[in-house]
C-alpha positions, 0 to 999 in steps of 0.5 A: 686695634684697627687703623681708621682711614684718617690714620692712613692718609692716601695720596689721592685723598685730595688734601694738601701737601704738608710743606707748601700746602699744594693741592694733592691733585697738582702732583699729576703729569697733566697738571704739571704739563699745563702749569706755567707758574714757575714758582708753583712748579718749583714748590711741586718739585721740592715736594716730589723730591722730598718724598713727603707724599711718596716717591715718583721718579718719573713724575719728578723727572717730568716736572724737572723737564717742564721747569727747565723749559720755563725757567732754565736758571731756576734755583730748584734745578 
C-alpha cells in the first residue's frame, strides 16, 4: 500500500494549523518580522512551541523576540 499525498501532509502544503487555523505561510521569518498583531503572534508562538507543525527552534526564538519587542508582558512569553 502506498501513501498518498493527502496522507502525508507537508508543512508547505499551504493549509492551516490544526489548533488555531493559522495559515501555514504565517510560520515564516518574514511574516513574523512584519506582523504587528500581538494576538496573532501569540498564536503563532503557541503553534511553534507545540510542535504541531514540526520543530523550528530558530523560528520559535525569533517569534519570541518579536513578541517581546511588541508586548514584553505577553502571557505567551
